[in-house]
C-alpha positions in Angstrom: 16.1 8.2 -5.3 12.6 8.6 -6.9 11.5 5.1 -7.5 7.8 4.2 -8.2 8.5 0.4 -8.2 9.3 0.5 -11.9 6.1 2.4 -12.6 4.2 -0.2 -10.6 5.6 -3.3 -12.4 7.0 -4.8 -9.2 3.7 -4.8 -7.4 1.9 -8.1 -8.1 -1.3 -8.0 -6.2 -2.8 -7.3 -2.8 -5.5 -5.5 -0.8 -5.7 -2.5 1.4 -8.5 -2.0 4.0 -9.6 1.4 5.3 -12.8 0.3 7.2 -11.4 1.4 10.6 -11.2 5.2 10.7 -7.6 6.4 10.8 -5.9 3.2 9.7 -5.1 1.3 6.5 -4.1 -2.3 6.8 -3.4 -4.8 4.1 -1.1 -7.2 2.3 0.8 -6.4 -0.9 2.9 -8.9 -2.9 6.1 -7.5 -4.4 8.6 -8.9 -6.8 11.8 -10.1 -5.1 10.2 -9.7 -1.6 6.9 -11.5 -1.6 4.0 -10.6 0.7 4.4 -7.5 2.9 1.9 -6.6 5.6 0.9 -2.9 5.9 -0.3 -0.9 8.9 -0.5 2.8 8.0 -2.1 5.6 9.9 -4.5 7.8 7.9 -7.3 7.1 5.5 -7.9 6.7 1.8 -8.9 9.8 -0.1 -12.7 10.6 -0.2 -13.4 8.7 -3.5 -12.7 5.3 -1.7 -12.6 6.3 2.0 -13.9 3.5 4.3 -13.6 0.8 1.7 -11.4 -2.2 0.9 -9.6 -2.3 -2.4 -8.1 -5.3 -4.1 -5.7 -5.2 -7.0 -3.9 -7.4 -9.4 -1.3 -5.8 -11.6 -1.6 -6.6 -15.3 2.0 -5.2 -15.9 3.7 -7.2 -13.1 7.3 -8.2 -13.7 9.4 -10.3 -11.4 12.8 -9.3 -12.8 16.3 -9.2 -11.3 16.3 -5.4 -11.0 13.7 -5.5 -8.3 16.1 -7.1 -5.8 18.6 -4.3 -6.1 15.9 -1.5 -5.9 13.4 -2.8 -3.4 15.0 -5.8 -1.9 15.7 -4.0 1.4 12.2 -2.6 1.8 10.8 -2.8 5.3 8.6 -5.8 6.1 6.1 -5.1 7.5 5.4 -1.6 6.3 4.5 0.6 9.2 3.9 4.3 8.5 1.5 6.9 7.2 -0.9 6.8 4.3 -0.3 9.8 2.1 -2.5 9.4 -1.1 -4.5 6.2 -1.7 -7.1 6.9 -4.3 -8.6 5.7 -7.6 -8.7 9.4 -8.8 -5.6 11.0 -7.4 -5.4 14.2 -9.5 -8.0 16.2 -11.4 -5.8 16.5 -14.5 -5.1 12.8 -14.9 -7.2 9.9 -16.0 -8.5 8.2 -12.9 -6.3 5.2 -11.9 -5.3 3.4 -8.7 -2.5 5.3 -6.9 -0.9 4.3 -3.6 1.6 6.5 -1.8 2.9 6.3 1.7 5.8 7.1 4.1 7.4 4.4 6.2 8.4 5.0 9.8 12.0 4.7 8.6 11.3 7.9 6.5 11.2 6.1 3.2 8.7 7.4 0.6 7.0 4.8 -1.5 4.4 4.9 -4.3 3.0 2.9 -7.1 0.4 3.4 -9.8 -1.7 0.8 -11.6 -3.8 0.7 -14.8 -7.4 1.7 -14.2 -8.8 -1.8 -14.6 -6.2 -3.4 -12.2 -8.1 -2.5 -9.0 -11.6 -2.5 -7.6 -13.5 -1.7 -4.4 -14.3 -5.1 -2.9 -18.1 -5.7 -2.6 -19.4 -6.7 0.9 -20.2 -10.2 -0.4 -16.5 -10.8 -1.1 -15.1 -9.5 2.2 -15.0 -12.8 4.2 -11.4 -13.9 3.6 -10.1 -10.3 3.8 -11.9 -9.7 7.1 -9.8 -12.4 8.9 -6.4 -11.3 7.4 -7.2 -7.6 8.1 -8.0 -8.5 11.7 -4.8 -10.5 12.1 -2.6 -7.7 10.6 -4.3 -5.1 12.8 -3.8 -7.2 16.0 -0.2 -8.1 15.1 1.0 -4.6 14.1 -1.0 -2.1 16.2 1.4 -2.4 19.2 4.5 -1.9 16.9 2.9 1.3 15.6 2.4 2.7 19.1 5.9 1.8 20.2 7.8 3.5 17.3 8.7 7.2 17.4 7.4 9.3 14.5 9.5 11.9 12.8 8.6 14.6 10.3 12.2 14.8 9.0 12.9 14.7 5.3 12.1 11.4 3.6 14.2 9.4 1.1 12.3 8.5 -2.1 12.3 4.8 -2.7 
């Protein structure tokens, strides 16, 4: 099933942190699920590599359909960052785009309006630093314990 979270409408807000080379950690709030912690191997694309991004979706909808489509989403999200960028494709208007694969072989992605996300300035990183550190410490061991597979993924 090719589902982009209702074109992003079921993504409320969150942050992703790529300041540690080779990992992306963060917390994203979804309709029907609530907060989901992320620990992905990989990096953001070069336009925002090594940064922290924060987003709040201006099109967020917490509707009943979300439960049936994403209600069984893994929590936490462990996997691989595929494309995380503010400028994902040269033929498209730049916009926040987040795509990843879970360790359970699910393929997820969402897109947001251009003004819905920003790179977090250093002066605003205090609260995010603590949460990122806690997520990294809590989930790093789970990432190393799980087998990885390159089998075909299921779109979610």
